[in-house]
C-alpha positions in Angstrom: -110.3 -95.1 127.7 -106.7 -97.0 127.5 -107.2 -101.3 127.2 -104.9 -103.2 129.7 -103.5 -104.3 126.7 -102.0 -101.6 126.0 -101.5 -100.3 129.0 -99.5 -103.8 129.2 -97.2 -102.6 125.8 -96.6 -99.1 127.1 -95.0 -100.0 130.3 -93.5 -103.0 128.4 -91.3 -100.6 126.2 -90.8 -98.2 128.9 -89.2 -99.9 131.5 -86.7 -102.0 128.2 -85.9 -99.1 128.1 -85.8 -98.0 131.9 -83.8 -101.3 132.3 -81.2 -101.1 129.5 -80.4 -98.2 132.4 -80.1 -100.4 134.9 -77.6 -102.4 133.0 -76.0 -99.5 132.7 -76.2 -98.5 136.6 -75.2 -102.1 137.8 -72.8 -101.9 135.8 -70.6 -99.1 135.6 -71.0 -98.8 139.5 -70.9 -102.5 140.9 -69.0 -104.9 138.1 -66.4 -102.1 137.4 -65.7 -99.9 141.5 -66.1 -101.8 144.4 -68.9 -100.7 146.4 -69.3 -100.1 150.3 -71.2 -101.3 152.4 -73.2 -103.0 149.2 -71.9 -106.2 148.8 -71.1 -105.8 145.0 -67.0 -108.1 145.8 -68.3 -111.0 144.0 -69.6 -108.4 141.1 -66.6 -106.6 141.2 -63.8 -109.2 140.8 -65.8 -111.8 139.1 -65.9 -109.1 136.6 -62.9 -107.0 136.8 -60.2 -109.5 137.4 -61.8 -113.2 136.1 -63.8 -112.1 133.2 -61.7 -110.0 131.5 -57.9 -112.1 131.4 -60.6 -115.1 130.4 -62.4 -113.2 127.9 -59.9 -110.5 126.7 -60.2 -108.4 123.4 -58.8 -110.4 121.2 -59.1 -114.0 120.5 -59.3 -114.9 123.7 -63.1 -113.0 123.6 -64.2 -116.2 121.9 -64.4 -119.9 124.6 -63.6 -122.1 122.2 -62.8 -125.4 123.5 -62.2 -124.2 126.8 -64.5 -124.7 130.2 -67.3 -121.8 130.4 -69.2 -122.4 133.0 -68.9 -119.5 135.1 -69.9 -117.3 132.2 -74.2 -117.8 132.0 -74.6 -115.9 135.8 -78.5 -116.5 135.9 -79.2 -114.2 138.7 -79.4 -112.0 135.5 -83.4 -111.7 135.4 -83.7 -113.3 138.9 -82.5 -110.5 140.8 -83.1 -107.4 139.3 -87.5 -108.4 139.3 -86.6 -109.1 143.2 -84.9 -105.1 143.8 -88.2 -103.9 142.2 -90.5 -106.6 143.5 -91.5 -103.8 146.2 -92.2 -101.1 143.0 -93.8 -103.3 140.9 -96.5 -105.3 143.8 -96.9 -101.0 144.0 -98.3 -100.8 140.3 -99.9 -104.1 140.3 -101.9 -102.2 144.0 -102.5 -98.7 143.1 -102.1 -98.4 139.5 -102.2 -101.3 137.6 -102.2 -105.0 137.4 -101.2 -104.4 133.3 -98.8 -101.9 134.3 -96.8 -104.2 136.4 -97.2 -106.5 134.7 -95.5 -104.5 132.1 -93.1 -103.6 134.1 -92.6 -107.6 134.9 -92.6 -109.1 131.7 -89.8 -106.3 130.3 -87.3 -107.3 132.9 -87.8 -111.1 132.5 -87.3 -110.3 128.4 -84.2 -108.7 129.3 -82.6 -110.5 131.7 -83.1 -113.7 129.9 -82.4 -111.8 126.4 -79.0 -110.0 128.0 -77.6 -114.1 129.6 -79.0 -116.0 126.4 -77.1 -113.1 123.7 -73.8 -112.6 126.1 -73.2 -116.7 126.2 -73.6 -116.5 122.3 -71.5 -113.9 121.8 -68.7 -115.6 123.6 -69.8 -118.6 122.7 -71.1 -119.2 119.2 -72.2 -121.3 118.0 -73.2 -120.9 114.2 -76.9 -120.4 115.7 -79.9 -118.8 113.5 -79.7 -115.1 114.8 -75.8 -115.0 114.7 -75.6 -113.8 111.0 -77.5 -110.7 111.3 -76.7 -107.8 111.5 -79.0 -107.0 115.0 -76.2 -109.9 116.8 -73.6 -109.3 115.1 -74.1 -105.0 115.7 -74.7 -105.8 119.3 -71.5 -109.1 118.9 -68.4 -105.8 117.6 -70.7 -103.2 120.4 -70.0 -105.8 124.1 -66.1 -106.5 122.1 -65.6 -103.1 122.4 -66.4 -103.7 125.7 -63.3 -106.2 126.7 -61.0 -104.0 125.1 -61.6 -100.4 126.9 -64.3 -101.8 130.0 -65.1 -98.4 131.1 -67.1 -97.6 127.3 -69.6 -99.9 126.3 -71.1 -100.7 128.3 -74.7 -102.3 127.5 -74.3 -105.7 126.6 -78.4 -106.0 125.3 -79.3 -102.3 123.8 -77.3 -99.6 124.0 -79.5 -96.6 124.7 -77.7 -95.7 128.0 -74.9 -96.1 126.2 -76.2 -93.7 124.0 -77.8 -91.0 126.1 -74.7 -91.1 128.9 -72.5 -90.6 126.0 -70.1 -94.4 127.4 -70.4 -95.7 123.7 -67.1 -95.9 122.0 -66.2 -97.5 118.4 -62.4 -99.1 118.6 -60.7 -98.5 115.5 -57.9 -101.0 115.3 -57.4 -104.4 116.7 -57.5 -107.7 115.4 -60.7 -109.4 115.4 -61.2 -112.7 117.1 -62.5 -115.2 114.7 -65.8 -116.0 113.3 -66.0 -119.1 115.0 -62.8 -120.9 117.3 -62.8 -125.0 116.6 -64.3 -126.7 119.1 -62.5 -129.9 120.9 -65.9 -131.7 120.2 -65.8 -130.6 115.5 -62.2 -131.8 115.4 -63.2 -135.9 116.2 
């Protein structure tokens, strides 16, 4: 018999991979193209026009002393979870509560770390993880997206970028400074 802990762990892991494809799909089709009949213009305008002008693939990629309250969206953990609520309920009723809990846990985990790491990429502050090779690799992956917008669509787990063949490594171009000078630091 499979224990609830194993069911939870397998569902959590499987839905992290699913979340990578969900992020990729939303990013590619709602944030880079206006989708008719679905109200995605907010995402499309904010991501395709405003975000690249403010945070381009050069030194403006880092916030520095500019205002950055537009950088975190907050909805990235809530909206995917709400969209999947009928599936969560069906899984809990017909299949297993641990599987539904694993799926819910994966979405909340993915959404939180998506937002936090994305924010940390644009607003570095010498956090303990910012010097790890994993963060540096993910940050470079995201920087390449700012340089070529139809590539490297994942921020957190780029499984879908590899499978869907949108992963790119671009050569050349100046890297942004490792740490921006913040106005608060100058005092």
